[in-house]
N, C-alpha and C positions, 0 to 999 in steps of 0.2 A: 450565560451559553448553555443552549441545552446539552446534556452528557450523552444523549441518546438519538438515534434517528434510525425509524423504521419505514420501511416500504416493501411492497409485493410485487411479484412477478409471476402471477396466476397464484398457482399454489405454495410458491416458493416465497419465503419471507427473510428479509434482511434487516439487519440490525447492527448498528454501529456500537462497537463496544470500546470506549474511550480509556486509555491509560493517562493523557496529560494532554494539556491545551493550554496555549499562552503564547507570548513572545519567544521567538526562536532567533535563527539567524540574521545577522546584519544582512541588508538586501544584497549586496555587492559581493559580500562573501559567498552567500549560497548560489547566486547567479552572476557570474562575472560580467556579464552584459548589461546589467542594471545601468540606469544613468538619468540623469535629474528628471529628465522630459516626462519619465514615466508616469510621475503623480500628476504633472498637469493635465494629462491626457485620460489617465484610468483613475484619478484619486477619488472622484464620485463615487465608485463601487468599490475601491479597495479599501478604504477605509469606512467603519473600523474593524469589520470582519478578517481581512487580509492584510493588514498592514500598518502600522504605527509610524505614522510621518513624522513626530518630533525625535523618535529614537531610531529612526531609518531601519527598523526591525520588521521582519514578516510576523503575522500571527499565522502558527503551524498549530497542527493538531497531530498526535501520535495514538492510532486507534488500529483495532481490527475490525474486519468486516465477518460477522457471523451469518453464515446461510444456513436455512433450515427449510430442506425439502421434505416430502413425504417419508423418505428413509434415512437420509443423514443430516448430521449438524456439522457444517464444515465452517474452519476458522481461517481466514485469509489474514496471514501474516501476525505476529504475537509479540509486536513492541518490543520496549527495552527490558522489561522482567525487573524482578526484586533482588536486590542482594548481589548484584552483579559488580565486578570489580572492573571500570571502566575509566581509569585515569585520564585516558585520551579524549573521552567523551564525558565531560563531567555532568552535563545533563541526564545521564544515564546511570551516572556511578552511585551504588550503594542506595539504591531508591527503596523507598517503602510505596507501594501505589495499592488503589483500589480495585485493581483489575479484577480478580477473582470474584469480588463483591458485584462489581458491574455484572459478569457472568451470571452471578446467583441472582441478580434481581430482575432478568429476564426467565429464570426457571431452570437454569443447566447448572450441573455440577462439572468439574473437570472431566468426570468418566462417561459424562454424556456427549463427548466429541468423539466423531468417527473420524474426520480426517482435518488434518492441519496442512494447509497449502503456504509454504513461504516463497513470496513471488521471488525473492533473492534473500542472501545471508548477511546481509549489513546488521550492525547493532542494532538498530532500531525496529529490526522485522522476526527477531529470533528469541529474544530475550525470555518469554514466556514459554517458550520450548521445554523448558526446565525450571525446576524448582528446588530450593536448598533444604535438604532432609538430613539434619544429623551429621552436617557436613558435608554431604553428597549431593550432587547434581543429579536428580531424577527427572524423569519426564513428567510433565504436568498433565497431560493428557495421558493417564493408562492405557486407554483403550483404542486410541487414535494411530492411524497411519501419517506418516508424517512425510509430505512430497517435497523432495528437494531435486533441483536440477543438476546432473553431474558437472557440468561445466562450472558451476559456480562452487560445487562440493571441490572440484580439483583445485580450485583456485585457493581454497580455504584449508584443504587438506595439506598442500604443499606448505602452507604458513604455519601449520601444527607440528613441522619438524622436517619435512624434506627440503629445506633451504628457501631462504630470500623471502619469507613472510614477512609481514608487521607484527610487531606485539600486540597491537590490537585485533588483528585477524586472529593470531593465535589464540588468545582469550577466548572470542567469541567462540571459536570451533571447540576449545576443550571444554567450556561450561553450557554451551547452548546447542551444539551439533553432535558430538561424539559420543554423549551419554544417550542419543537418541538411536544412532547406529548400535552401539552397543548391547542396548536394548532390544535390538532385532523390529524396530518400529519404522524404520525409513523405508521408502519405496522412492525408486528413482525413475525420474521421467523425463524423457527426451522428445521433442517434437509435441505434436498435437495429441492429446489424451483425454477421451472420455473420462470424468471424475465421477459421476453419477447424474442424477434427473436434471436433464436439460443445461448441463455444467461441463464446457470444455476449456482446457489448459491450453493455451497457445505460446509459442517462443514468441520474445520481445527483447532482444540482446540490444547492448549498448551502455546501459547504464552499468549493468554487470555483464560478464560472457552468458551467463545463464538465466537470464532474468525472464520471467514468464508473466502471461496476464492471465484472467480467468472470466471468461464470457460465460454468462448466465442468460438462460431464455426462460420464459413461462408464461403464458395468459395473454400471448400478442405482445408482451413487452419484454424489453433485453437491457442489460447492464454490462458493462465492462470493469472488473477490478482491477486496479493499472499499476499498483505498488509504487514504485518511484520513476515511471515514465516522465511523469511531471510530478514536482515539488508543490506548485504553487500555480494557482488560476492564471497569472501572467503569461506562463508559457503556453496557454492557447492562444493567446494574442501573437505571442512570439516564438513560435515552434521551434526554430532555429537556436534556441536559447537553451543551452545546457546548464544543468548543475553543476557545481565545482566536484561533484562525486561521480560523474560519468566516465567509466575507464574508457570507452569507445566513442569518441565525440561524434565521428560520422554516422555510425550503426545507431546511437541516440537520437539523435535528428531523425534518421528515417524511420524508426519505430516510431517516433512520438507521432511525425505526420501521420503515417498509417492507421496509427489509434484514433488519431483524430479525425481521419476522414472515414474510417469505419462508423465511429459513434455519429457524425454529422449525416452520413448516407443512411444509417440504419435507425435513428431516433434511439440509441442506445444512452443509457445514463453512465455519465463518466464518474466513476468512483475511485477517487485516488486515496493513498494512505495517509496524506499530511494537511489536505485543504481545509481551512478555516470554515466555519458557519456558513451557509448550510452542508458542508462537507462534500456534497456531489452535486452534479448538472449536467446540463445538455451542451452540444455543441452545434454550431450553424456554421456554414462555410460563407465566407467574404470574398468580395474581389480582390484579385491578385493573389490567390491562393494562401488566402488568409483565414481564419477562423476567429467565430464569435462564441462565448461562454453565456449561458444562461444559468446563474445560480438556482440550486433547488431541483424539486422535481414537477414532473407536469403531470395532469389528469390523462386516462387513457385517452380522452376526446381529444386534448391536445396534442398527444402524439400523434394520433391518427390524421389530424389536420394538417401537422408538419410534415408527414410521409406525402400527404398528397399533395403540398405544395413544393416539394424538394424537385 
């Protein structure tokens, strides 16, 4: 399985930075609507890149998207991180990964990152915000502005001591969010916000209250970095299927359909945070309000033909 995926949007280059990949959640644990008929209908493309039929577990990736424009280096989400106490999520507990080595392999140091965009504040999207330095959590990317949604911050700040929050949220806030705020590196964005060359942050609530997506455009092409709007490509075919972690089911379904409609109507490459190889793909409309998924990237000619045919 390839560790990196790179593509271009005109002058902008996008590279997938992998922290981990392999078997993840059991099918109906992550997607409660899953049923045995799914494999009969979709098994020809699900297996082996997206599903292990024998173990009934999804094949999932945990990765960041590195976007390099003429002026900025942007990381979208920062995975689970190293050395974090995650007893409630053992897949991310006290990990030692090669994440920073992957970044170095594309020629970048942590100091070279200008923006870190957290699509939301779940455990597997903020871990590398910080690193352990002599017993203290310090910003991994010291020259970056970290972009947070106030709505998600309110949820986690409450967990950090203002009442009612889970222990897991408290840990995530204290080791991966609060040190950024205390270092003066946090930037708070609500609503649409231009991040840089051809990059637009857009609200996408439902999975969490403040979830956002990032739309990137360049050279006549576009991509949508969608965080956890979808965890698995079967949700393209079943857009009403929420993950077990969506806090507002109605809003999550509406956002998912809006994102899929945008990708289908504009030829935008769908770039989620957890799809298995080839990690991204294109969406097309199907009868009855459904969608189809074409894994992988298209050439410029194919994108143009798709738009003319739609």
